Backbone as CSV, one residue per row, in Angstrom:
resi,resn,N_x,N_y,N_z,CA_x,CA_y,CA_z,C_x,C_y,C_z
1,MET,-43.083,-2.666,15.127,-41.934,-2.224,15.357,-40.858,-2.968,14.327
2,ILE,-40.118,-2.260,13.682,-39.181,-2.904,12.703,-37.697,-2.811,13.277
3,VAL,-37.038,-3.829,13.338,-35.587,-3.800,13.994,-34.666,-4.144,12.618
4,MET,-33.839,-3.298,12.405,-32.823,-3.480,11.363,-31.304,-3.699,11.963
5,ALA,-30.770,-4.684,11.306,-29.520,-5.100,11.750,-28.421,-4.029,11.250
6,SER,-27.571,-3.580,12.160,-26.490,-2.626,11.714,-25.242,-3.114,11.704
7,ALA,-24.323,-2.760,10.953,-23.035,-3.270,10.794,-22.114,-2.894,11.889
8,SER,-22.632,-1.957,12.860,-21.833,-1.686,14.038,-22.067,-2.451,15.273
9,ASN,-23.013,-3.486,15.154,-23.348,-4.267,16.255,-22.672,-5.723,16.027
10,PRO,-21.729,-5.856,16.778,-21.016,-7.447,16.471,-21.642,-8.616,16.863
11,THR,-22.811,-8.327,17.627,-23.426,-9.560,18.178,-24.459,-9.922,17.032
12,GLN,-24.749,-9.224,16.046,-25.677,-9.662,15.002,-24.993,-10.046,13.800
13,LYS,-24.353,-11.183,13.767,-23.552,-11.686,12.594,-24.440,-12.358,11.620
14,GLN,-24.253,-11.961,10.428,-25.251,-12.487,9.408,-24.250,-13.306,8.457
15,GLY,-24.758,-14.481,8.226,-23.891,-15.532,7.518,-23.545,-15.187,6.026
16,ASP,-24.335,-14.794,5.157,-24.078,-14.693,3.803,-23.952,-13.295,3.275
17,THR,-24.090,-12.375,4.174,-23.881,-10.889,3.890,-22.582,-10.426,3.920
18,LEU,-22.104,-9.271,3.367,-20.834,-8.984,3.308,-20.269,-8.631,4.762
19,VAL,-21.213,-8.173,5.572,-20.881,-7.838,6.932,-20.661,-9.131,7.659
20,GLY,-21.439,-10.158,7.544,-21.263,-11.421,8.132,-20.038,-12.243,7.655
21,ARG,-19.649,-12.167,6.394,-18.462,-12.600,5.991,-17.193,-11.929,6.516
22,ALA,-17.420,-10.600,6.499,-16.299,-10.009,7.129,-15.953,-10.227,8.722
23,TRP,-17.042,-10.377,9.315,-17.086,-10.918,10.784,-16.364,-12.133,10.936
24,ASN,-16.791,-13.143,10.072,-16.278,-14.493,9.980,-14.798,-14.548,9.722
25,ALA,-14.465,-13.561,8.740,-12.971,-13.571,8.444,-12.178,-12.997,9.632
26,GLN,-12.647,-11.880,10.189,-12.071,-11.359,11.362,-11.906,-12.299,12.524
27,ASP,-12.944,-13.069,12.813,-12.776,-14.178,13.794,-11.677,-15.234,13.402
28,ARG,-11.630,-15.624,12.376,-10.604,-16.612,11.857,-9.257,-16.076,11.958
29,LEU,-9.043,-14.758,11.596,-7.846,-14.144,11.605,-7.386,-13.945,13.165
30,GLU,-8.244,-13.563,13.962,-7.958,-13.423,15.426,-7.641,-14.779,16.065
31,ALA,-8.298,-15.693,15.666,-7.977,-17.190,16.208,-6.545,-17.651,15.795
32,ARG,-6.193,-17.424,14.488,-4.807,-17.578,14.173,-3.714,-16.745,14.786
33,ILE,-4.184,-15.620,15.057,-3.028,-14.691,15.724,-2.991,-15.155,17.187
34,ALA,-4.206,-15.644,17.835,-3.974,-16.009,19.196,-3.098,-17.181,19.377
35,ASN,-3.040,-18.163,18.338,-2.250,-19.224,18.476,-0.784,-19.023,18.216
36,LEU,-0.497,-17.836,17.635,0.796,-17.601,17.218,1.932,-17.655,18.317
37,GLY,1.569,-17.124,19.487,2.503,-17.381,20.617,2.804,-18.462,21.260
38,LYS,1.884,-19.461,20.803,2.109,-20.814,21.478,3.046,-21.839,20.756
39,GLY,3.460,-21.392,19.551,4.232,-22.275,18.614,5.694,-21.969,18.740
40,ARG,6.346,-22.526,17.747,7.756,-22.299,17.581,8.213,-20.824,17.235
41,TYR,7.351,-20.083,16.669,7.799,-18.757,16.163,8.106,-17.842,17.487
42,ILE,7.309,-18.002,18.454,7.513,-17.100,19.484,8.863,-17.322,20.162
43,ARG,9.271,-18.596,20.234,10.626,-18.819,20.623,11.722,-18.190,20.032
44,VAL,11.629,-18.215,18.732,12.612,-17.617,17.829,12.661,-16.106,17.916
45,LEU,11.422,-15.485,18.200,11.376,-13.970,18.312,12.037,-13.693,19.699
46,LYS,11.772,-14.590,20.700,12.300,-14.139,22.056,13.695,-14.401,22.091
47,MET,14.500,-15.151,21.160,15.870,-15.253,21.137,16.500,-14.168,20.254
48,ALA,15.693,-13.577,19.330,16.319,-12.601,18.561,16.869,-11.420,19.243
49,ARG,17.725,-10.788,18.633,18.267,-9.490,19.280,18.953,-8.757,18.077
50,LYS,19.226,-7.404,18.522,19.728,-6.566,17.478,21.324,-6.898,17.249
51,PRO,21.578,-7.040,16.129,23.061,-7.458,15.913,24.044,-6.135,16.183
52,THR,25.188,-6.549,16.554,26.072,-5.542,16.798,26.740,-5.111,15.494
53,ALA,27.431,-3.983,15.615,27.882,-3.212,14.386,28.735,-4.270,13.520
54,ASP,29.709,-4.976,14.303,30.609,-5.901,13.666,29.734,-7.049,12.944
55,GLU,28.753,-7.513,13.563,27.984,-8.565,13.000,27.226,-8.213,11.772
56,PHE,26.767,-6.837,11.790,25.920,-6.418,10.596,26.944,-6.168,9.562
57,ARG,28.264,-5.680,9.806,29.171,-5.324,8.770,29.508,-6.793,7.997
58,LYS,29.882,-7.698,8.885,30.211,-8.984,8.391,29.093,-9.585,7.370
59,ALA,27.875,-9.476,7.938,26.633,-9.995,7.251,26.347,-9.210,5.903
60,SER,26.614,-7.889,5.807,26.460,-7.107,4.683,27.506,-7.397,3.668
61,THR,28.683,-7.657,4.182,29.958,-7.995,3.337,29.457,-9.343,2.690
62,VAL,29.149,-10.309,3.374,28.950,-11.740,2.823,27.741,-11.531,1.829
63,SER,26.737,-10.738,1.981,25.777,-10.682,1.143,26.061,-9.917,-0.117
64,ALA,26.911,-8.901,-0.029,27.445,-8.138,-1.234,28.146,-9.182,-2.051
65,ILE,29.044,-9.858,-1.520,29.842,-10.934,-2.294,28.989,-11.892,-2.952
66,GLY,27.977,-12.303,-2.180,27.160,-13.310,-2.986,26.366,-12.584,-4.086
67,LEU,25.991,-11.427,-3.913,25.257,-10.719,-5.052,26.260,-10.523,-6.152
68,GLY,27.484,-10.280,-5.910,28.403,-10.016,-6.906,28.691,-11.288,-7.740
69,ILE,28.780,-12.494,-6.961,29.028,-13.597,-7.616,27.839,-14.003,-8.611
70,LEU,26.596,-13.806,-8.045,25.303,-14.139,-8.785,25.314,-13.306,-9.943
71,GLY,25.766,-11.994,-9.943,25.801,-11.050,-11.044,26.632,-11.509,-11.977
72,PHE,27.886,-11.810,-11.650,28.923,-12.509,-12.627,28.459,-13.622,-13.301
73,LEU,27.862,-14.661,-12.582,27.399,-15.841,-13.170,26.250,-15.488,-14.195
74,GLY,25.294,-14.506,-13.844,24.311,-14.137,-14.926,25.019,-13.373,-16.178
75,PHE,26.176,-12.763,-16.017,26.707,-12.261,-17.108,27.307,-13.181,-17.878
76,LEU,28.000,-14.140,-17.207,28.684,-15.282,-17.895,27.730,-16.053,-18.717
77,VAL,26.517,-16.373,-18.269,25.558,-17.104,-18.951,25.128,-16.220,-20.244
78,PHE,24.826,-15.084,-19.936,24.406,-14.295,-20.999,25.607,-14.215,-22.089
79,PHE,26.888,-14.022,-21.736,27.905,-13.937,-22.709,27.977,-15.369,-23.585
80,LEU,27.791,-16.446,-22.749,27.899,-17.727,-23.413,26.758,-17.948,-24.325
81,MET,25.638,-17.491,-24.004,24.378,-17.743,-24.982,24.412,-16.708,-26.099
82,GLU,25.168,-15.652,-26.018,25.222,-14.581,-27.124,26.286,-14.968,-28.137
83,PHE,27.407,-15.581,-27.601,28.528,-15.670,-28.482,28.945,-17.327,-28.895
84,ILE,28.321,-17.994,-28.088,28.682,-19.531,-28.279,28.090,-20.095,-29.697
85,PRO,26.728,-19.807,-29.793,25.976,-20.323,-30.894,26.354,-19.914,-32.347
86,GLN,27.209,-18.815,-32.509,27.670,-18.416,-33.689,28.757,-19.199,-34.226
């Protein structure tokens, strides 16, 4: 009687085969995810909430102003590099 290992049977892990490596990678990933709730990340996620409309508007305004300043500085550097060397 010949018994063949199938990919659908998780109890028959094979070390150097593609299926065995996939099972090992899955086990490592599940172990890392299981530890995720025990650290500092879960505390941050528990404290997080949806911002109010006013908070969102203020954050968007500050971000837009920052992008505008960075764009202006980029243009200024470009302008200086184009016309100063001449």
